N, C-alpha and C positions, 0 to 999 in steps of 0.2 A: 696490604700488611694485616694479619687476622685478628680477629677479635680478642683472643688471648694475647699477642703481642702488643695490642693497645690496650688492654687492662693492666697487662705489667707496666708499662709506660708511664701511665698515669697514676700508678701507685708506687713507682721508683719516683716519680717530680712530687708525687704528693709527700714522701718522708724526707725528701730532701728541701723541699718549700718548709713541711714543717719544724725541721731542724733548725731552720733560720728562725720562723717568726716567734716559735719558743723559747729563743734563748735572750739572756738578759741583755746582751749588747742590742739587740734588734728593740728590744721594747725602750731602751735606753734613748736609743737614736730616734724614735719616733714623738718620743718625749721630748727631747731638744728640739726636733721640728716643730713641735707645737708651739714650743716656748718661743721659738725665734719668729714662727708665725705672730703670735701673738704681740710681740715687740716691734715686728713690722707695722703691724695696724696701726698699732700708738703712735709711731714714728710719722705715721701718713697724715696725723691729725695736726701737725706742724706746717702750716702753710710755706713758711718759708724753707722748709727742709725740701717738701715737696718741690719746688720750684728749682730748686739748685742740683738736688738728684734724681731728679724726674725718672730718666732712663735706667739709672743704677737701681730704684727700689722696682720698677716694671720688670727687670731682670730677675731680682730676685724672688718677687710673688712667681715669674714662672718657674724658676726651680723649685719652690717650695712645691708648687701646683704637681711640676713633675716627679718631685719626691713623693708626694702623696701619693700620686699614681703607681709608681714603682711597689709602695705600700700593699695599697687594695690588691693588685694584681698578684703579687706574693702571698697575701692570705686566701685569694680565690684557689692560686696553684696549692696550697696546703688544702683543700678540700677537692681536690682535682678527683681523688678516687671516691668520694661523697660529696656531690656536689650540691645535693639538697641540704646539708647539715651546714652548708655556710650561709643560708637564707632562713634557719632557724635561729641564729645569733641576731638580737635586734641590733646590737652594734656593728657587726659588718654592714647587714642592710643601712644605717645611717650614715656610716664611711661612704658606702658605696652613692649612695643618693649624693650625699656631700659632694665627691670626688666627679660624679658623671654630670651632674647639673652646671657645673662650672664650665663645663665645654660646651654645653649648649647656646646657641647664637644669643638668644634674650638675655641670657646671663652675662655674656661677655660686653654686650653692646649696653647695658643698663649697671651704672655705678652704683647703685643702692642695693641691687641685688648680690652683685659681687661682694661687696663686700659684708654683707649679710651671710652668705656663704663663708667665706673667709675667717668672720665672726664663729659660724658654726663650728669650723675645725677646732677653735680654741675649746667648746665643747667638749672636745674629744678626748680633751686630757681625763676625766671621768672614768675612761675605759683603763686606765693605768693606775689608777687611787682607787683602792678597794672599799676604804671608809665613803669618799665620794659616790663611789657607784650604789652602795648599799642605801646612802640618803636618796638618791635619785630613783633608785626601786621603790623606795619606801614612801616617797611624793607618788608615784603611781598608783601604789596599791592604797594609798588613802583619801584617793580621788572620790569612790562612793562613800564613804562614811563624811568627808569635807563636804560633798553637795548634802548630804542629809543636815549637817552642820548651817552650811547656809539656807536650807530653806526654813529651818527650825529661828535661825535668827532673821531673818526677812519677817516671818511671820510675829515675832518680839517687840522688831523694829514699827513696824505697820500698828500696830495695837496701842503701844505706847505712844507713837506719833499721834495718831487720832484721839487718843485720851488729852496729851498735851496742846494738841490743835483746839480740843474744844472746852480747856480749863484756862489755856494761856494766851489765846490768841489775842485776845482783846486788849491784857496788859504786858504783852511780851511779844509784838506782833514780829520783830527782827528774826527772833531764832524760832517761834511759833506760829508765825502769819499763815500759813500753807502746810500741806501736808509733806512737800521738798525740803521744807525749810526744816519742820519738826523732825523729820528724819534725819537730815545731815548733822542736826545738832545732837541726837542723842547718838547718832553713830560716832560722832567725835568720844561722847562722855564715855564710851566702852573701854578707850583707853584711859578715862579717867582726867583727862586731858580737860581742865577746865571746870572740876565739878564742883570746887567751892564757889565759884562765882557762880556756877547754875544754881547751886542749894540757896547762897545769899540771896540771889534774885528771886526765888522760889519764896521764900520766906517772908520777904517784904510783898507777896501776894496772898498767901496763907500759910497758916502753920502746918495744914495737912498736907501741904507738898513733900514736907519730909520722907513722907510713906512711899509716894509716888516716885522719889530720887533713890531710896534707900533699896525699895523691891527693884527696881530696875537696873540699878549698878549688882544688886545679889546674883540675878537673874543673868544678865549680859555679861558681866566683867568676870563673875566668878564661875557659875554654874556651865555657860556654855565653853567659855574661853579652856575652863579645866579639863569639858568632854572633849576638845579639838585635840588639847594636848594628850588626852587619852587615845585618840583616832591615831595620831600621829606615832606615839610610842610602840602601840602596837602593830602597827605597819613596818616600823624598824625593827620589831622583833621578826615577823616575820619574812623581811628583806634579809636580816643576818641568816635566819635558817636558810634561807634557799642558795645565798652565796658561798656558805660555809663549805659544804658538800661540791659543789661544781669549780670552785677555786681552790682547792686544795692543791699545795706544794708540790710537784712532781719529785721531789727529793724525799719525801715523807712517804711516797706512795712505792719509790724505789726501795728504801729501805725498810722496808713492810715485806716487800717482795724477797729481799735478799736473807731476810731475819727467816721467813717460812722456808725457804729454801735451805738454808744452815740446820734449822732443825729436823726436816726431812733427813738429810745427810745424816744429823746423829743420831737421829733416829732407826738408820739403816747400819751405822755402824756397831749401834747395841746389839741389834738383831745378827749381825755377823759375829760377835764377840761370844755373843749367849749361843750361838750355833758351834762355835768353834770348841766352846769350853765342853758343849754334850758331846761334839765326838773325840774330843780327848776324854771323856771319863768312860768312855765304851770299851772293854777289855779288847786285847789283841787276840786276834783269832789264831790259834795254833795247829797246826797240820797232825794229821793221826800218821801211825806209823804206816798202817794200810793203806793211808792215803798220801804217803810220801813217792815222789816219784821214782822209778825202778833205775839202778844203774845201765847204763849200755852193756850190753855183753862185750867181752872182752872177744877178738878177732883174733885167732891164730895165722901165723904167719906161716906160707907154705915154704917149705925149705925143697 
């Protein structure tokens, strides 16, 4: 088989597979498979049902595994003409890993790993839910900002925990007897849980403790939390901008192409109409007498 023939076959396979994977029916079927897989996982948490329907549930799991394998093979076939593009999509890589690892011996023999892999299939539902996909992308983009937030928060906790240990360790050893206890107490106070009790206990020690708790709540609960919210919102906006052009409906693209084609046809018709009008306005050329064709000479019949 020549290289040209092989390329044509790959292109034909990719076109046919792409028509299947891009169809709404295929998306709905895969989404139903994911939902069925999630329901099967939930059913297997009931020991009585597992003991009674063990063989049926095992057969259903094999059916789901075969269906997900066929799905990933179709998606790979849709990129037969451009194999590298298949691995550029993170969702394709994730799907391939989830399906491939399920066939490895250590995964088949380890029930815990197998359950985690089956649970990972449920996470694939995000691929078919645009809003959830945007949230997941936003979480990934917010990680650098979140790490900075955690560092600042850890520094704030350490400083206030040391201050609390210095001033409250003798009077309230249950909450500030050590650095670890002080950090745990202040970490819970970030959520404002038990703030009233902590303030009342502090006022029994000294009136100046109100400054300690007020400054901590202001910095920890209001400033830091609002900074984290700002990081997440900014990441959501970036994720939405990234997802919008890449996942634009094909119907809108086809409509735009058809509109441009109609506009080009209308422009061509206008040009033809204008050309016909110009031709009609031109005077019809008349032949002069000296340019008129001469009459053929009469032939004399011989008698």
